[in-house]
C-alpha positions in Angstrom: -4.3 3.5 23.8 -0.8 3.9 22.2 -1.0 5.1 18.6 2.0 4.5 16.4 3.4 7.3 14.2 2.7 6.8 10.5 6.4 6.5 9.9 6.6 3.6 12.3 3.6 1.9 10.6 5.5 2.2 7.3 8.6 0.7 8.8 6.6 -2.2 10.2 4.8 -2.6 6.9 8.1 -2.7 5.0 9.5 -5.2 7.5 6.5 -7.6 6.9 7.0 -7.2 3.1 10.7 -8.1 3.4 9.8 -11.0 5.7 7.4 -12.3 3.0 10.2 -12.3 0.5 12.6 -14.0 2.8 10.3 -16.6 4.3 10.1 -20.1 2.8 8.1 -23.2 3.5 5.9 -23.3 6.6 7.1 -19.8 7.7 5.8 -18.3 4.4 2.5 -20.2 4.7 2.1 -19.2 8.3 2.8 -15.6 7.6 0.4 -15.7 4.7 -2.3 -17.2 6.9 -1.8 -14.4 9.6 -1.9 -11.7 7.0 -5.0 -13.2 5.3 -6.9 -13.3 8.6 -5.8 -9.7 9.4 -6.9 -8.5 6.0 -10.2 -10.3 6.3 -10.9 -8.7 9.7 -9.7 -5.2 9.1 -9.7 -4.6 5.3 -12.0 -7.1 3.7 -13.5 -5.1 0.9 -10.3 -3.2 0.0 -8.3 -6.4 0.0 -10.7 -8.2 -2.3 -10.7 -5.2 -4.6 -6.9 -5.2 -4.8 -6.7 -9.0 -5.3 -9.1 -8.7 -8.2 -6.8 -6.1 -9.8 -3.8 -8.5 -9.7 -5.6 -11.7 -10.6 -4.2 -11.7 -14.1 -0.7 -11.2 -12.9 -1.1 -14.0 -10.4 -2.3 -16.3 -13.2 0.6 -15.4 -15.5 3.1 -15.7 -12.6 1.8 -19.2 -11.8 1.8 -20.4 -15.4 5.3 -19.1 -16.1 6.9 -20.8 -13.0 4.8 -24.0 -13.2 5.5 -24.7 -16.9 9.0 -23.3 -17.5 10.8 -24.5 -14.3 12.7 -27.7 -15.1 12.1 -30.7 -12.9 10.0 -33.8 -12.5 7.0 -33.8 -14.8 3.6 -34.0 -13.1 1.9 -35.2 -16.3 4.6 -37.2 -18.2 2.6 -37.7 -21.4 2.5 -33.9 -21.9 6.2 -33.7 -22.1 7.8 -30.3 -21.7 4.4 -28.7 -22.2 3.3 -29.8 -18.8 4.0 -28.5 -15.3 6.8 -29.8 -13.0 6.7 -30.5 -9.3 9.5 -27.9 -8.8 7.6 -25.5 -11.0 4.4 -25.8 -9.1 6.2 -25.3 -5.8 8.0 -22.2 -7.1 4.8 -20.8 -8.6 2.9 -21.3 -5.4 5.6 -19.7 -3.3 5.8 -16.6 -5.6 2.0 -16.3 -5.8 1.7 -16.4 -2.0 4.5 -13.8 -1.6 2.7 -11.5 -4.1 -0.7 -12.0 -2.3 0.9 -11.3 1.1 2.2 -8.0 -0.3 -1.1 -7.0 -1.8 -3.0 -7.9 1.4 -0.5 -5.9 3.5 -1.1 -2.9 1.2 -4.8 -3.2 1.7 -4.4 -3.3 5.5 -2.0 -0.3 5.4 -4.4 1.8 3.3 -7.4 0.8 5.4 -5.7 1.6 8.7 -3.9 4.8 7.7 -5.3 7.9 6.1 -3.5 9.3 3.0 -2.4 12.4 4.9 -0.9 10.2 7.6 0.9 8.1 4.9 2.4 11.2 3.5 3.5 12.4 6.9 5.2 9.1 7.5 7.0 9.3 4.1 8.1 12.9 4.9 9.7 11.7 8.2 11.4 8.7 6.5 12.6 10.9 3.6 13.8 13.6 6.0 17.5 12.7 5.7 17.2 12.9 1.9 15.9 16.5 2.3 19.3 17.5 3.6 20.8 16.3 0.3 18.5 18.6 -1.7 15.5 16.3 -2.4 12.2 18.3 -2.3 10.5 16.3 0.4 7.4 18.5 0.6 6.8 18.4 -3.2 7.2 14.6 -3.1 4.7 14.3 -0.3 2.1 16.4 -2.2 2.5 14.3 -5.3 2.2 11.1 -3.3 -1.0 12.4 -1.7 -2.4 13.2 -5.1 -1.6 9.7 -6.3 -3.4 8.2 -3.3 -6.5 10.3 -4.1 -6.5 9.3 -7.8 -6.1 5.6 -6.8 -9.1 5.8 -4.4 -11.2 8.1 -6.6 -10.1 7.9 -10.3 -11.3 10.5 -12.7 -14.0 9.8 -15.2 -12.6 7.6 -17.9 -10.1 5.9 -15.6 -6.3 6.1 -16.1 -6.7 7.1 -19.8 -8.2 10.4 -18.7 -4.9 11.2 -16.9 -3.1 11.0 -20.3 -5.4 13.7 -21.8 -4.5 17.3 -21.1 -7.6 18.6 -19.3 -7.6 21.7 -17.1 -10.4 20.2 -15.0 -8.0 17.4 -13.9 -5.3 19.9 -13.0 -7.4 22.0 -10.6 -5.5 23.3 -7.7 -6.5 21.6 -4.4 -5.9 22.7 -0.9 -3.8 20.0 0.7 -3.4 19.7 4.4 -0.4 17.7 5.7 0.0 17.4 9.5 3.3 16.9 11.1 3.3 14.5 14.1 6.0 14.1 16.6 7.8 10.8 17.0 7.4 9.3 20.5 9.8 7.0 22.4 7.7 3.9 21.7 7.9 4.7 18.0 11.7 4.4 18.1 11.4 1.2 20.2 9.0 -0.5 17.8 11.0 0.6 14.7 14.3 -0.6 16.2 12.8 -3.9 17.2 11.4 -4.4 13.7 14.8 -3.7 12.2 16.5 -6.2 14.6 14.0 -8.9 13.7 14.5 -8.3 10.0 18.3 -8.6 10.4 18.0 -11.8 12.5 15.6 -13.3 9.9 18.0 -12.4 7.1 20.9 -14.0 8.9 19.0 -17.2 9.4 
């Protein structure tokens, strides 16, 4: 079975995120349905956990667009305090776009280990390393972030604001380097071409 390099998975993931932002109407709803089914099949628990974390943001996003977008009033007797048809359409579109991104994050984290994600980031950031960017240090920090997201310390994010030597213990981090294969280049190139075609249309 062909296994894609983590960098290729990241490129494909980024392409789907961009498509979610470019898509409109039936294309957006169709993409949302496909991503929803994929998240339900491959990352159900993680997807539900991430959606719960952004539920307030989704509500605020929907209210802001629905109530503050000018257009035809849905409930005329409420006047400007009520939602508009155009506002509801815009709110629904932006909420679906955000949900698609959250579900794609869940699928990516479920299908790719944190070390593999860092490996992919190191490959993609390789050209920046020639400009002096410390790619290895960046990779280690990203890996530590992934670990804290999955297993936060006692006290949650507030504990990270407190200077505590126990939180700064040195860990032994193992980052594997994997070679890019010809099919990785083929998939990444195809994805880029599809994104360009979608943007032009």
